[in-house]
Structure formats: structure tokens, C-alpha cells
C-alpha positions in Angstrom: -6.4 -22.0 -23.2 -6.7 -20.1 -19.9 -4.4 -17.2 -19.2 -1.1 -18.4 -17.7 -1.7 -16.4 -14.5 -5.0 -18.3 -13.9 -3.1 -21.6 -14.2 -0.3 -20.6 -11.8 0.2 -21.1 -8.1 2.8 -19.5 -5.8 4.7 -21.9 -3.6 6.5 -20.7 -0.5 8.5 -22.5 2.1 10.9 -24.3 -0.2 14.1 -25.2 1.7 16.8 -22.9 0.3 20.3 -24.0 -0.4 19.9 -27.7 0.4 20.0 -29.0 -3.2 21.0 -27.7 -6.6 18.3 -25.5 -8.1 17.7 -28.0 -11.0 17.2 -30.8 -8.5 14.7 -28.8 -6.4 12.8 -27.8 -9.6 12.5 -31.5 -10.5 11.3 -32.3 -7.0 8.7 -29.6 -7.2 7.5 -30.7 -10.6 7.1 -34.3 -9.4 5.3 -33.2 -6.2 2.7 -31.1 -8.2 2.2 -33.8 -10.8 1.3 -36.5 -8.2 -2.4 -37.4 -7.8 -1.9 -37.8 -4.0 -1.1 -34.1 -4.0 -4.2 -33.3 -6.1 -1.8 -32.4 -8.8 -1.8 -32.7 -12.6 0.2 -31.9 -15.7 2.8 -29.2 -15.0 3.6 -26.9 -17.8 6.4 -25.0 -16.0 8.2 -24.6 -12.7 9.9 -21.3 -12.2 12.6 -21.7 -9.6 14.6 -20.0 -8.2 12.8 -16.7 -8.3 13.8 -13.3 -6.9 12.2 -14.3 -3.6 14.1 -16.8 -1.6 12.3 -20.1 -1.0 9.5 -19.2 -3.5 8.6 -20.9 -6.8 5.8 -20.5 -9.4 4.2 -23.6 -10.7 2.1 -23.3 -13.9 -0.3 -26.2 -14.8 -1.6 -27.1 -18.2 -5.2 -27.0 -16.9 -6.8 -24.3 -14.7 -8.9 -27.0 -12.9 -5.6 -28.4 -11.4 -5.0 -25.1 -9.6 -8.4 -25.5 -7.8 -7.6 -29.1 -6.7 -4.1 -28.2 -5.5 -5.4 -25.3 -3.5 -8.1 -27.6 -1.9 -5.4 -29.9 -0.4 -5.1 -29.2 3.3 -1.3 -29.7 3.6 1.4 -29.9 1.0 4.5 -31.7 2.4 7.5 -31.7 0.1 9.1 -35.1 0.4 11.9 -36.7 -1.6 14.6 -39.2 -0.8 17.1 -36.4 -1.5 15.6 -34.3 1.3 16.4 -35.2 5.0 12.9 -34.3 6.2 9.5 -33.2 5.0 9.0 -29.5 4.3 5.5 -27.9 4.6 4.7 -25.7 1.6 2.4 -22.8 1.5 0.4 -22.8 -1.8 -1.5 -19.7 -2.8 -3.3 -18.6 -6.0 -1.1 -16.4 -8.3 -2.5 -12.9 -8.7 -0.6 -10.4 -10.8 -1.7 -7.5 -8.7 -1.0 -8.8 -5.2 1.5 -11.6 -5.8 4.4 -9.6 -4.4 2.4 -8.6 -1.4 1.3 -12.2 -0.7 4.9 -13.4 -1.0 6.0 -10.7 1.3 3.5 -11.8 3.9 4.3 -15.5 3.5 8.1 -15.2 3.4 8.6 -12.3 5.9 6.0 -12.7 8.7 5.1 -9.3 10.3 
């Protein structure tokens, strides 16, 4: 089994405070399991995190990370959300993850 970090992506752009955290976690899990989003079996969704609007999604297979990253645009959609929300999906890297999140969440 591949190391957990190799099977994890960082998701930014999650609308904060619209829905209960449990509900948003479910919506994220569903989004990243759907084949139309190049998804696959999700092992874990870590949300909320210390960074506002950011989640970590860990897949069961490392190959799913590659296919999710290849998708041009991830739009978070659910009947419980009033609109579509574009998500920024990046590869998780233990050394630079906090730096990437900083750049994504707080534009320079």
C-alpha cells in the first residue's frame, strides 16, 4: 500500500460556513468518488482543517490521485449548495503543503 501522503490531495476553495462540517465532508467525499470527476474510492476526508476552506482527501489507490489531478476543473456541486464552487486540487507534499496552502488561500 502506497504511503498515505502519496494518496492524498489538498483541496482549496471550499465554501466556508455555508453548511455543517459533517455535511461538507460528505459532499467532498461524494465529489471525489464520482467517475465524472475522475475520482475513486476515498479512504478519508479531513475537514475542517487548520486552514479555512481547505480539506485533505486520501484515496485508497495512488492512481486515483493522478486522474483527479488531470481533470481540468473541479466544480463542487450539490443540491444543498446554492451555486457551483470551483476547487483547487493540488498534490499533497509533506514538505511544501503549508506553503502551497498559503499561496492558494492567501494570494500574494
